PDB file of N, CA, C and O in Angstrom:
ATOM      1  N   MET A   1       0.807  -1.219  -0.058  1.00  0.00           N
ATOM      2  CA  MET A   1       0.238   0.053  -0.138  1.00  0.00           C
ATOM      3  C   MET A   1       0.764   1.000  -0.232  1.00  0.00           C
ATOM      4  O   MET A   1       0.459   1.735  -1.172  1.00  0.00           O
ATOM      5  N   ALA A   2       1.935   1.454   0.837  1.00  0.00           N
ATOM      6  CA  ALA A   2       3.176   2.096   0.293  1.00  0.00           C
ATOM      7  C   ALA A   2       3.466   2.685  -0.784  1.00  0.00           C
ATOM      8  O   ALA A   2       3.834   3.859  -0.743  1.00  0.00           O
ATOM      9  N   GLU A   3       3.351   1.916  -2.126  1.00  0.00           N
ATOM     10  CA  GLU A   3       3.413   2.265  -2.713  1.00  0.00           C
ATOM     11  C   GLU A   3       2.354   2.955  -3.763  1.00  0.00           C
ATOM     12  O   GLU A   3       2.360   3.531  -4.851  1.00  0.00           O
ATOM     13  N   PHE A   4       1.636   2.619  -2.959  1.00  0.00           N
ATOM     14  CA  PHE A   4       0.392   3.581  -4.057  1.00  0.00           C
ATOM     15  C   PHE A   4      -0.081   4.505  -3.463  1.00  0.00           C
ATOM     16  O   PHE A   4      -0.894   5.284  -3.961  1.00  0.00           O
ATOM     17  N   ASN A   5       0.403   4.571  -2.170  1.00  0.00           N
ATOM     18  CA  ASN A   5       0.101   6.085  -1.510  1.00  0.00           C
ATOM     19  C   ASN A   5       1.650   7.055  -2.437  1.00  0.00           C
ATOM     20  O   ASN A   5       1.529   8.052  -3.148  1.00  0.00           O
ATOM     21  N   LEU A   6       2.811   6.409  -2.128  1.00  0.00           N
ATOM     22  CA  LEU A   6       3.646   6.698  -2.721  1.00  0.00           C
ATOM     23  C   LEU A   6       3.315   7.822  -4.620  1.00  0.00           C
ATOM     24  O   LEU A   6       3.684   8.969  -4.873  1.00  0.00           O
ATOM     25  N   ILE A   7       2.651   6.988  -5.380  1.00  0.00           N
ATOM     26  CA  ILE A   7       1.733   7.441  -6.764  1.00  0.00           C
ATOM     27  C   ILE A   7       1.450   8.522  -6.779  1.00  0.00           C
ATOM     28  O   ILE A   7       1.705   9.418  -7.584  1.00  0.00           O
ATOM     29  N   SER A   8       0.486   8.485  -5.198  1.00  0.00           N
ATOM     30  CA  SER A   8      -0.393   9.620  -5.357  1.00  0.00           C
ATOM     31  C   SER A   8       0.677  10.531  -4.920  1.00  0.00           C
ATOM     32  O   SER A   8       0.084  11.602  -4.793  1.00  0.00           O
ATOM     33  N   LEU A   9       1.703  10.691  -4.668  1.00  0.00           N
ATOM     34  CA  LEU A   9       2.496  11.881  -4.640  1.00  0.00           C
ATOM     35  C   LEU A   9       2.843  12.606  -5.750  1.00  0.00           C
ATOM     36  O   LEU A   9       2.829  13.834  -5.835  1.00  0.00           O
ATOM     37  N   ALA A  10       3.306  11.433  -7.014  1.00  0.00           N
ATOM     38  CA  ALA A  10       3.320  12.052  -7.803  1.00  0.00           C
ATOM     39  C   ALA A  10       2.558  12.729  -8.853  1.00  0.00           C
ATOM     40  O   ALA A  10       2.690  13.645  -9.666  1.00  0.00           O
ATOM     41  N   VAL A  11       1.464  11.625  -8.359  1.00  0.00           N
ATOM     42  CA  VAL A  11       0.224  12.515  -8.670  1.00  0.00           C
ATOM     43  C   VAL A  11      -0.296  13.956  -8.338  1.00  0.00           C
ATOM     44  O   VAL A  11      -0.280  14.759  -9.271  1.00  0.00           O
ATOM     45  N   THR A  12      -0.736  14.359  -7.170  1.00  0.00           N
ATOM     46  CA  THR A  12       0.046  15.248  -7.145  1.00  0.00           C
ATOM     47  C   THR A  12       1.352  16.815  -7.667  1.00  0.00           C
ATOM     48  O   THR A  12       1.427  17.940  -8.162  1.00  0.00           O
ATOM     49  N   ALA A  13       1.716  16.270  -7.372  1.00  0.00           N
ATOM     50  CA  ALA A  13       3.365  16.993  -8.078  1.00  0.00           C
ATOM     51  C   ALA A  13       2.823  17.389  -9.653  1.00  0.00           C
ATOM     52  O   ALA A  13       2.823  18.540 -10.089  1.00  0.00           O
ATOM     53  N   LEU A  14       2.551  16.677 -10.100  1.00  0.00           N
ATOM     54  CA  LEU A  14       2.030  16.864 -11.850  1.00  0.00           C
ATOM     55  C   LEU A  14       0.801  17.648 -11.509  1.00  0.00           C
ATOM     56  O   LEU A  14       1.004  18.850 -11.678  1.00  0.00           O
ATOM     57  N   LEU A  15      -0.242  17.410 -11.142  1.00  0.00           N
ATOM     58  CA  LEU A  15      -1.700  17.926 -10.549  1.00  0.00           C
ATOM     59  C   LEU A  15      -0.743  19.459 -10.667  1.00  0.00           C
ATOM     60  O   LEU A  15      -0.559  19.828 -11.827  1.00  0.00           O
ATOM     61  N   ALA A  16      -0.257  20.175  -9.780  1.00  0.00           N
ATOM     62  CA  ALA A  16       0.509  20.557  -9.669  1.00  0.00           C
ATOM     63  C   ALA A  16       1.424  21.513 -10.899  1.00  0.00           C
ATOM     64  O   ALA A  16       1.383  22.617 -11.442  1.00  0.00           O
ATOM     65  N   LEU A  17       2.044  20.557 -10.896  1.00  0.00           N
ATOM     66  CA  LEU A  17       2.813  21.301 -12.648  1.00  0.00           C
ATOM     67  C   LEU A  17       2.012  21.585 -13.764  1.00  0.00           C
ATOM     68  O   LEU A  17       2.304  22.343 -14.689  1.00  0.00           O
ATOM     69  N   LEU A  18       0.969  20.921 -13.618  1.00  0.00           N
ATOM     70  CA  LEU A  18       0.404  20.749 -15.191  1.00  0.00           C
ATOM     71  C   LEU A  18      -0.336  21.352 -15.243  1.00  0.00           C
ATOM     72  O   LEU A  18      -0.361  21.886 -16.353  1.00  0.00           O
ATOM     73  N   GLY A  19      -1.623  21.874 -14.196  1.00  0.00           N
ATOM     74  CA  GLY A  19      -2.847  21.710 -14.238  1.00  0.00           C
ATOM     75  C   GLY A  19      -3.188  23.007 -13.421  1.00  0.00           C
ATOM     76  O   GLY A  19      -4.332  23.424 -13.238  1.00  0.00           O
ATOM     77  N   THR A  20      -2.180  23.513 -13.015  1.00  0.00           N
ATOM     78  CA  THR A  20      -2.270  24.691 -12.423  1.00  0.00           C
ATOM     79  C   THR A  20      -2.134  26.017 -13.292  1.00  0.00           C
ATOM     80  O   THR A  20      -2.858  27.012 -13.310  1.00  0.00           O
ATOM     81  N   PRO A  21      -0.906  25.699 -14.052  1.00  0.00           N
ATOM     82  CA  PRO A  21      -0.600  26.840 -15.249  1.00  0.00           C
ATOM     83  C   PRO A  21      -2.148  27.020 -16.724  1.00  0.00           C
ATOM     84  O   PRO A  21      -2.608  27.961 -17.371  1.00  0.00           O
ATOM     85  N   VAL A  22      -2.245  26.498 -16.693  1.00  0.00           N
ATOM     86  CA  VAL A  22      -3.750  26.369 -17.307  1.00  0.00           C
ATOM     87  C   VAL A  22      -4.741  26.855 -16.457  1.00  0.00           C
ATOM     88  O   VAL A  22      -5.349  27.904 -16.672  1.00  0.00           O
ATOM     89  N   LEU A  23      -4.914  26.169 -15.554  1.00  0.00           N
ATOM     90  CA  LEU A  23      -5.729  27.374 -14.687  1.00  0.00           C
ATOM     91  C   LEU A  23      -5.100  28.881 -14.664  1.00  0.00           C
ATOM     92  O   LEU A  23      -5.485  29.603 -15.584  1.00  0.00           O
ATOM     93  N   LEU A  24      -4.472  29.269 -14.025  1.00  0.00           N
ATOM     94  CA  LEU A  24      -4.173  30.555 -14.058  1.00  0.00           C
ATOM     95  C   LEU A  24      -4.385  31.362 -15.032  1.00  0.00           C
ATOM     96  O   LEU A  24      -5.060  32.391 -15.050  1.00  0.00           O
ATOM     97  N   ARG A  25      -3.363  30.514 -16.415  1.00  0.00           N
ATOM     98  CA  ARG A  25      -3.231  31.340 -17.831  1.00  0.00           C
ATOM     99  C   ARG A  25      -5.313  32.131 -18.078  1.00  0.00           C
ATOM    100  O   ARG A  25      -5.878  33.224 -18.033  1.00  0.00           O
ATOM    101  N   ARG A  26      -5.600  30.948 -18.277  1.00  0.00           N
ATOM    102  CA  ARG A  26      -6.764  30.957 -18.613  1.00  0.00           C
ATOM    103  C   ARG A  26      -7.975  31.840 -17.698  1.00  0.00           C
ATOM    104  O   ARG A  26      -9.073  32.300 -18.009  1.00  0.00           O
ATOM    105  N   ALA A  27      -7.497  31.829 -16.933  1.00  0.00           N
ATOM    106  CA  ALA A  27      -8.170  32.639 -15.834  1.00  0.00           C
ATOM    107  C   ALA A  27      -7.430  34.022 -16.045  1.00  0.00           C
ATOM    108  O   ALA A  27      -7.890  34.874 -15.286  1.00  0.00           O
ATOM    109  N   GLY A  28      -6.385  34.499 -16.884  1.00  0.00           N
ATOM    110  CA  GLY A  28      -5.727  35.964 -17.158  1.00  0.00           C
ATOM    111  C   GLY A  28      -4.397  36.503 -16.639  1.00  0.00           C
ATOM    112  O   GLY A  28      -3.831  37.592 -16.731  1.00  0.00           O
ATOM    113  N   TYR A  29      -4.129  35.424 -16.102  1.00  0.00           N
ATOM    114  CA  TYR A  29      -2.916  35.734 -15.010  1.00  0.00           C
ATOM    115  C   TYR A  29      -1.591  35.906 -15.869  1.00  0.00           C
ATOM    116  O   TYR A  29      -1.399  34.942 -16.609  1.00  0.00           O
ATOM    117  N   PRO A  30      -0.698  36.838 -15.940  1.00  0.00           N
ATOM    118  CA  PRO A  30       0.286  36.848 -16.313  1.00  0.00           C
ATOM    119  C   PRO A  30       1.329  35.685 -16.040  1.00  0.00           C
ATOM    120  O   PRO A  30       1.356  35.177 -14.919  1.00  0.00           O
ATOM    121  N   TRP A  31       2.172  35.261 -17.021  1.00  0.00           N
ATOM    122  CA  TRP A  31       3.319  34.480 -16.546  1.00  0.00           C
ATOM    123  C   TRP A  31       3.799  34.608 -15.385  1.00  0.00           C
ATOM    124  O   TRP A  31       3.745  33.658 -14.604  1.00  0.00           O
ATOM    125  N   ASN A  32       4.364  35.798 -15.029  1.00  0.00           N
ATOM    126  CA  ASN A  32       4.761  35.729 -13.691  1.00  0.00           C
ATOM    127  C   ASN A  32       3.984  35.783 -12.615  1.00  0.00           C
ATOM    128  O   ASN A  32       4.667  36.177 -11.670  1.00  0.00           O
ATOM    129  N   LYS A  33       2.973  35.594 -12.327  1.00  0.00           N
ATOM    130  CA  LYS A  33       2.112  35.131 -11.343  1.00  0.00           C
ATOM    131  C   LYS A  33       1.631  33.811 -12.037  1.00  0.00           C
ATOM    132  O   LYS A  33       0.906  33.151 -11.292  1.00  0.00           O
ATOM    133  N   THR A  34       1.784  33.416 -12.914  1.00  0.00           N
ATOM    134  CA  THR A  34       1.511  32.310 -13.206  1.00  0.00           C
ATOM    135  C   THR A  34       2.571  31.386 -12.482  1.00  0.00           C
ATOM    136  O   THR A  34       2.091  30.680 -11.595  1.00  0.00           O
ATOM    137  N   VAL A  35       3.891  31.273 -12.701  1.00  0.00           N
ATOM    138  CA  VAL A  35       4.835  30.675 -12.489  1.00  0.00           C
ATOM    139  C   VAL A  35       4.562  30.934 -10.665  1.00  0.00           C
ATOM    140  O   VAL A  35       4.368  29.890 -10.042  1.00  0.00           O
ATOM    141  N   PHE A  36       4.553  31.715 -10.177  1.00  0.00           N
ATOM    142  CA  PHE A  36       4.641  32.014  -8.863  1.00  0.00           C
ATOM    143  C   PHE A  36       3.170  31.361  -8.089  1.00  0.00           C
ATOM    144  O   PHE A  36       2.984  31.396  -6.873  1.00  0.00           O
ATOM    145  N   GLY A  37       2.259  30.807  -9.042  1.00  0.00           N
ATOM    146  CA  GLY A  37       0.974  30.351  -8.264  1.00  0.00           C
ATOM    147  C   GLY A  37       1.240  28.653  -8.281  1.00  0.00           C
ATOM    148  O   GLY A  37       1.099  27.711  -7.501  1.00  0.00           O
ATOM    149  N   THR A  38       1.629  28.841  -9.426  1.00  0.00           N
ATOM    150  CA  THR A  38       2.228  26.996  -9.554  1.00  0.00           C
ATOM    151  C   THR A  38       2.964  26.731  -8.804  1.00  0.00           C
ATOM    152  O   THR A  38       2.711  25.642  -8.290  1.00  0.00           O
ATOM    153  N   LEU A  39       4.305  27.465  -8.232  1.00  0.00           N
ATOM    154  CA  LEU A  39       5.095  26.633  -7.160  1.00  0.00           C
ATOM    155  C   LEU A  39       4.461  27.289  -5.522  1.00  0.00           C
ATOM    156  O   LEU A  39       4.974  26.787  -4.522  1.00  0.00           O
ATOM    157  N   THR A  40       3.861  27.891  -5.408  1.00  0.00           N
ATOM    158  CA  THR A  40       2.963  28.160  -3.911  1.00  0.00           C
ATOM    159  C   THR A  40       2.008  26.493  -4.082  1.00  0.00           C
ATOM    160  O   THR A  40       2.361  25.569  -3.350  1.00  0.00           O
ATOM    161  N   VAL A  41       0.931  26.296  -5.006  1.00  0.00           N
ATOM    162  CA  VAL A  41      -0.261  25.471  -5.189  1.00  0.00           C
ATOM    163  C   VAL A  41       0.990  23.581  -4.941  1.00  0.00           C
ATOM    164  O   VAL A  41       0.784  22.476  -4.437  1.00  0.00           O
ATOM    165  N   LEU A  42       1.901  24.105  -5.493  1.00  0.00           N
ATOM    166  CA  LEU A  42       2.891  22.893  -5.437  1.00  0.00           C
ATOM    167  C   LEU A  42       3.817  22.392  -4.104  1.00  0.00           C
ATOM    168  O   LEU A  42       4.112  21.301  -3.615  1.00  0.00           O
ATOM    169  N   VAL A  43       4.036  23.480  -3.872  1.00  0.00           N
ATOM    170  CA  VAL A  43       4.520  23.522  -2.064  1.00  0.00           C
ATOM    171  C   VAL A  43       3.193  23.103  -1.195  1.00  0.00           C
ATOM    172  O   VAL A  43       3.332  22.222  -0.345  1.00  0.00           O
ATOM    173  N   VAL A  44       1.702  23.812  -1.419  1.00  0.00           N
ATOM    174  CA  VAL A  44       0.849  23.164  -0.925  1.00  0.00           C
ATOM    175  C   VAL A  44      -0.036  21.980  -1.052  1.00  0.00           C
ATOM    176  O   VAL A  44      -1.133  21.729  -0.553  1.00  0.00           O
ATOM    177  N   GLY A  45       0.729  21.331  -1.845  1.00  0.00           N
ATOM    178  CA  GLY A  45       0.072  20.378  -2.146  1.00  0.00           C
ATOM    179  C   GLY A  45       1.269  18.971  -1.652  1.00  0.00           C
ATOM    180  O   GLY A  45       0.835  17.935  -1.149  1.00  0.00           O
ATOM    181  N   LEU A  46       2.467  19.158  -1.861  1.00  0.00           N
ATOM    182  CA  LEU A  46       3.263  18.142  -1.238  1.00  0.00           C
ATOM    183  C   LEU A  46       2.940  18.606  -0.016  1.00  0.00           C
ATOM    184  O   LEU A  46       2.476  17.648   0.602  1.00  0.00           O
ATOM    185  N   GLY A  47       2.941  20.078   1.010  1.00  0.00           N
ATOM    186  CA  GLY A  47       2.779  19.810   2.352  1.00  0.00           C
ATOM    187  C   GLY A  47       1.431  19.358   2.789  1.00  0.00           C
ATOM    188  O   GLY A  47       1.421  19.027   3.975  1.00  0.00           O
ATOM    189  N   LEU A  48       0.317  19.252   2.189  1.00  0.00           N
ATOM    190  CA  LEU A  48      -0.840  18.479   2.511  1.00  0.00           C
ATOM    191  C   LEU A  48      -1.041  17.049   2.500  1.00  0.00           C
ATOM    192  O   LEU A  48      -1.811  16.387   3.195  1.00  0.00           O
ATOM    193  N   TRP A  49       0.125  16.506   1.211  1.00  0.00           N
ATOM    194  CA  TRP A  49       0.617  15.291   1.545  1.00  0.00           C
ATOM    195  C   TRP A  49       1.289  14.504   2.317  1.00  0.00           C
ATOM    196  O   TRP A  49       1.130  13.308   2.558  1.00  0.00           O
ATOM    197  N   GLY A  50       2.476  15.668   2.896  1.00  0.00           N
ATOM    198  CA  GLY A  50       3.055  15.558   4.301  1.00  0.00           C
ATOM    199  C   GLY A  50       1.974  15.249   5.562  1.00  0.00           C
ATOM    200  O   GLY A  50       2.101  14.422   6.464  1.00  0.00           O
ATOM    201  N   ILE A  51       1.667  15.512   5.494  1.00  0.00           N
ATOM    202  CA  ILE A  51       0.382  16.223   6.809  1.00  0.00           C
ATOM    203  C   ILE A  51      -0.428  14.481   7.054  1.00  0.00           C
ATOM    204  O   ILE A  51      -0.673  13.929   8.127  1.00  0.00           O
ATOM    205  N   MET A  52      -0.710  13.914   5.495  1.00  0.00           N
ATOM    206  CA  MET A  52      -1.618  13.077   5.251  1.00  0.00           C
ATOM    207  C   MET A  52      -1.270  11.961   5.582  1.00  0.00           C
ATOM    208  O   MET A  52      -1.862  11.068   6.188  1.00  0.00           O
ATOM    209  N   SER A  53       0.233  12.073   4.948  1.00  0.00           N
ATOM    210  CA  SER A  53       1.199  10.544   4.888  1.00  0.00           C
ATOM    211  C   SER A  53       1.261  10.664   6.562  1.00  0.00           C
ATOM    212  O   SER A  53       0.802   9.709   7.188  1.00  0.00           O
ATOM    213  N   THR A  54       1.886  11.954   7.412  1.00  0.00           N
ATOM    214  CA  THR A  54       2.306  11.262   9.124  1.00  0.00           C
ATOM    215  C   THR A  54       1.197  10.960   9.693  1.00  0.00           C
ATOM    216  O   THR A  54       1.193  10.084  10.558  1.00  0.00           O
ATOM    217  N   ILE A  55      -0.284  11.797   9.229  1.00  0.00           N
ATOM    218  CA  ILE A  55      -1.549  11.003  10.488  1.00  0.00           C
ATOM    219  C   ILE A  55      -2.038   9.870   9.659  1.00  0.00           C
ATOM    220  O   ILE A  55      -3.027   9.345  10.171  1.00  0.00           O
ATOM    221  N   GLN A  56      -1.582   9.214   8.309  1.00  0.00           N
ATOM    222  CA  GLN A  56      -1.698   7.602   8.495  1.00  0.00           C
ATOM    223  C   GLN A  56      -0.854   7.113   9.163  1.00  0.00           C
ATOM    224  O   GLN A  56      -1.232   6.229   9.932  1.00  0.00           O
ATOM    225  N   HIS A  57       0.522   7.452   9.152  1.00  0.00           N
ATOM    226  CA  HIS A  57       1.587   6.593   9.697  1.00  0.00           C
ATOM    227  C   HIS A  57       1.295   6.556  11.082  1.00  0.00           C
ATOM    228  O   HIS A  57       1.605   5.525  11.680  1.00  0.00           O
ATOM    229  N   LYS A  58       0.719   7.550  11.756  1.00  0.00           N
ATOM    230  CA  LYS A  58       0.775   7.945  13.035  1.00  0.00           C
ATOM    231  C   LYS A  58      -0.550   7.176  13.477  1.00  0.00           C
ATOM    232  O   LYS A  58      -0.528   6.563  14.545  1.00  0.00           O
ATOM    233  N   ALA A  59      -1.574   7.183  12.781  1.00  0.00           N
ATOM    234  CA  ALA A  59      -3.118   6.055  13.181  1.00  0.00           C
ATOM    235  C   ALA A  59      -2.765   4.885  12.702  1.00  0.00           C
ATOM    236  O   ALA A  59      -3.605   3.987  12.635  1.00  0.00           O
ATOM    237  N   SER A  60      -1.371   4.675  12.255  1.00  0.00           N
ATOM    238  CA  SER A  60      -1.381   2.895  11.491  1.00  0.00           C
ATOM    239  C   SER A  60      -2.682   2.319  10.883  1.00  0.00           C
ATOM    240  O   SER A  60      -3.425   1.391  11.202  1.00  0.00           O
ATOM    241  N   LEU A  61      -2.666   3.420   9.672  1.00  0.00           N
ATOM    242  CA  LEU A  61      -3.920   3.179   9.090  1.00  0.00           C
ATOM    243  C   LEU A  61      -2.902   2.872   6.971  1.00  0.00           C
ATOM    244  O   LEU A  61      -3.291   3.236   5.862  1.00  0.00           O
ATOM    245  N   GLU A  62      -2.003   2.322   7.272  1.00  0.00           N
ATOM    246  CA  GLU A  62      -1.152   1.602   6.207  1.00  0.00           C
ATOM    247  C   GLU A  62      -2.506   1.214   4.934  1.00  0.00           C
ATOM    248  O   GLU A  62      -2.636   1.382   3.722  1.00  0.00           O
ATOM    249  N   ALA A  63      -3.430   0.549   6.190  1.00  0.00           N
ATOM    250  CA  ALA A  63      -3.979  -0.030   4.500  1.00  0.00           C
ATOM    251  C   ALA A  63      -5.338   0.794   3.600  1.00  0.00           C
ATOM    252  O   ALA A  63      -6.017   0.363   2.668  1.00  0.00           O
ATOM    253  N   VAL A  64      -5.388   2.223   4.369  1.00  0.00           N
ATOM    254  CA  VAL A  64      -6.300   3.196   3.491  1.00  0.00           C
ATOM    255  C   VAL A  64      -5.355   3.894   2.751  1.00  0.00           C
ATOM    256  O   VAL A  64      -4.299   4.308   3.230  1.00  0.00           O
ATOM    257  N   PRO A  65      -5.664   4.022   1.725  1.00  0.00           N
ATOM    258  CA  PRO A  65      -4.863   5.118   0.925  1.00  0.00           C
ATOM    259  C   PRO A  65      -5.266   6.693   0.743  1.00  0.00           C
ATOM    260  O   PRO A  65      -5.856   7.368  -0.101  1.00  0.00           O
ATOM    261  N   LEU A  66      -4.586   6.916   2.074  1.00  0.00           N
ATOM    262  CA  LEU A  66      -4.912   7.883   2.140  1.00  0.00           C
ATOM    263  C   LEU A  66      -4.380   9.457   1.550  1.00  0.00           C
ATOM    264  O   LEU A  66      -4.746  10.632   1.576  1.00  0.00           O
ATOM    265  N   GLY A  67      -3.498   8.783   1.125  1.00  0.00           N
ATOM    266  CA  GLY A  67      -2.400  10.106  -0.125  1.00  0.00           C
ATOM    267  C   GLY A  67      -3.548  10.582  -0.931  1.00  0.00           C
ATOM    268  O   GLY A  67      -3.644  11.804  -1.042  1.00  0.00           O
ATOM    269  N   TRP A  68      -4.289   9.967  -1.417  1.00  0.00           N
ATOM    270  CA  TRP A  68      -5.110  10.048  -2.514  1.00  0.00           C
ATOM    271  C   TRP A  68      -6.111  11.120  -2.185  1.00  0.00           C
ATOM    272  O   TRP A  68      -6.719  11.575  -3.154  1.00  0.00           O
ATOM    273  N   LEU A  69      -6.436  11.677  -0.833  1.00  0.00           N
ATOM    274  CA  LEU A  69      -7.400  12.329  -0.836  1.00  0.00           C
ATOM    275  C   LEU A  69      -6.706  14.021  -1.393  1.00  0.00           C
ATOM    276  O   LEU A  69      -7.614  14.810  -1.652  1.00  0.00           O
ATOM    277  N   VAL A  70      -5.634  14.452  -1.534  1.00  0.00           N
ATOM    278  CA  VAL A  70      -4.811  15.626  -1.932  1.00  0.00           C
ATOM    279  C   VAL A  70      -5.491  16.008  -3.430  1.00  0.00           C
ATOM    280  O   VAL A  70      -6.183  16.887  -3.944  1.00  0.00           O
ATOM    281  N   PRO A  71      -4.826  14.758  -3.773  1.00  0.00           N
ATOM    282  CA  PRO A  71      -5.131  15.097  -4.923  1.00  0.00           C
ATOM    283  C   PRO A  71      -6.712  15.464  -5.539  1.00  0.00           C
ATOM    284  O   PRO A  71      -7.116  16.296  -6.351  1.00  0.00           O
ATOM    285  N   LEU A  72      -7.303  14.517  -4.810  1.00  0.00           N
ATOM    286  CA  LEU A  72      -8.774  14.474  -5.413  1.00  0.00           C
ATOM    287  C   LEU A  72      -9.526  15.743  -4.637  1.00  0.00           C
ATOM    288  O   LEU A  72     -10.578  16.225  -5.056  1.00  0.00           O
ATOM    289  N   ALA A  73      -9.045  16.067  -3.812  1.00  0.00           N
ATOM    290  CA  ALA A  73      -9.189  17.877  -3.312  1.00  0.00           C
ATOM    291  C   ALA A  73      -8.472  18.724  -3.885  1.00  0.00           C
ATOM    292  O   ALA A  73      -8.626  19.945  -3.845  1.00  0.00           O
ATOM    293  N   ALA A  74      -7.574  18.072  -4.501  1.00  0.00           N
ATOM    294  CA  ALA A  74      -6.959  19.234  -5.709  1.00  0.00           C
ATOM    295  C   ALA A  74      -8.156  19.483  -7.020  1.00  0.00           C
ATOM    296  O   ALA A  74      -8.489  20.601  -7.416  1.00  0.00           O
ATOM    297  N   LEU A  75      -8.526  18.581  -7.396  1.00  0.00           N
ATOM    298  CA  LEU A  75      -8.626  18.234  -8.843  1.00  0.00           C
ATOM    299  C   LEU A  75     -10.463  19.181  -8.605  1.00  0.00           C
ATOM    300  O   LEU A  75     -10.875  20.031  -9.395  1.00  0.00           O
ATOM    301  N   VAL A  76     -11.378  18.608  -7.108  1.00  0.00           N
ATOM    302  CA  VAL A  76     -12.839  19.352  -6.519  1.00  0.00           C
ATOM    303  C   VAL A  76     -12.398  20.607  -6.942  1.00  0.00           C
ATOM    304  O   VAL A  76     -13.126  21.170  -7.758  1.00  0.00           O
ATOM    305  N   ALA A  77     -11.157  21.309  -6.507  1.00  0.00           N
ATOM    306  CA  ALA A  77     -11.101  22.578  -5.882  1.00  0.00           C
ATOM    307  C   ALA A  77     -10.896  23.456  -7.785  1.00  0.00           C
ATOM    308  O   ALA A  77     -11.238  24.555  -8.221  1.00  0.00           O
ATOM    309  N   ALA A  78     -10.330  22.500  -8.284  1.00  0.00           N
ATOM    310  CA  ALA A  78     -10.035  23.502  -9.717  1.00  0.00           C
ATOM    311  C   ALA A  78     -11.399  23.068 -10.603  1.00  0.00           C
ATOM    312  O   ALA A  78     -11.634  23.871 -11.506  1.00  0.00           O
ATOM    313  N   TRP A  79     -12.045  22.294 -10.537  1.00  0.00           N
ATOM    314  CA  TRP A  79     -13.180  22.214 -10.913  1.00  0.00           C
ATOM    315  C   TRP A  79     -14.337  23.127 -10.605  1.00  0.00           C
ATOM    316  O   TRP A  79     -15.110  23.497 -11.489  1.00  0.00           O
ATOM    317  N   LYS A  80     -14.484  23.587  -8.988  1.00  0.00           N
ATOM    318  CA  LYS A  80     -15.074  24.615  -8.693  1.00  0.00           C
ATOM    319  C   LYS A  80     -15.241  25.890  -8.809  1.00  0.00           C
ATOM    320  O   LYS A  80     -16.274  26.559  -8.779  1.00  0.00           O
ATOM    321  N   MET A  81     -13.725  26.302  -8.996  1.00  0.00           N
ATOM    322  CA  MET A  81     -13.256  27.251  -9.231  1.00  0.00           C
ATOM    323  C   MET A  81     -13.422  28.067 -10.982  1.00  0.00           C
ATOM    324  O   MET A  81     -13.647  29.240 -11.279  1.00  0.00           O
ATOM    325  N   GLN A  82     -13.189  26.810 -11.872  1.00  0.00           N
ATOM    326  CA  GLN A  82     -13.558  26.437 -13.396  1.00  0.00           C
ATOM    327  C   GLN A  82     -15.141  27.098 -13.196  1.00  0.00           C
ATOM    328  O   GLN A  82     -15.494  28.276 -13.251  1.00  0.00           O
ATOM    329  N   ARG A  83     -15.710  26.217 -13.017  1.00  0.00           N
ATOM    330  CA  ARG A  83     -17.217  26.421 -12.640  1.00  0.00           C
ATOM    331  C   ARG A  83     -17.782  27.677 -12.174  1.00  0.00           C
ATOM    332  O   ARG A  83     -18.923  28.058 -12.437  1.00  0.00           O
ATOM    333  N   GLN A  84     -16.664  28.498 -11.251  1.00  0.00           N
ATOM    334  CA  GLN A  84     -17.284  29.699 -10.621  1.00  0.00           C
ATOM    335  C   GLN A  84     -17.104  30.667 -11.648  1.00  0.00           C
ATOM    336  O   GLN A  84     -17.897  31.559 -11.951  1.00  0.00           O
ATOM    337  N   GLY A  85     -15.936  30.406 -12.186  1.00  0.00           N
ATOM    338  CA  GLY A  85     -15.109  31.937 -12.817  1.00  0.00           C
ATOM    339  C   GLY A  85     -16.166  31.317 -14.236  1.00  0.00           C
ATOM    340  O   GLY A  85     -15.539  31.681 -15.231  1.00  0.00           O
ATOM    341  N   ALA A  86     -17.270  30.673 -14.646  1.00  0.00           N
ATOM    342  CA  ALA A  86     -17.832  30.821 -16.206  1.00  0.00           C
ATOM    343  C   ALA A  86     -18.519  31.098 -16.054  1.00  0.00           C
ATOM    344  O   ALA A  86     -19.296  31.360 -16.972  1.00  0.00           O
TER     345      ALA A  86
END
C-alpha cells in the first residue's frame, strides 16, 4: 500500500505542475504570477500530502490510501474554481 500512496505523491506534483498553469493562464494571469502561483500550489500540495502521510502513519492506517485525498481535493477545487469563473 505504501507504493500506492507514493504514486499519489507523483500525481499531486503533476497536477500542481501541469494543471495550475492552465487554470491561471485561462483566468488571465500574466506569466510571472502563473509561475509563482504554480510553485505555491506545488508546495501546498506537497505539504498537505506530507501531513496526510504523517497522520496515516501515526494512526497505523497503512491499509487505507489516504494520500489520494490530496489529488482528489485538488481536482475538486480546480473544478469548482473553473465552474465559478464561467
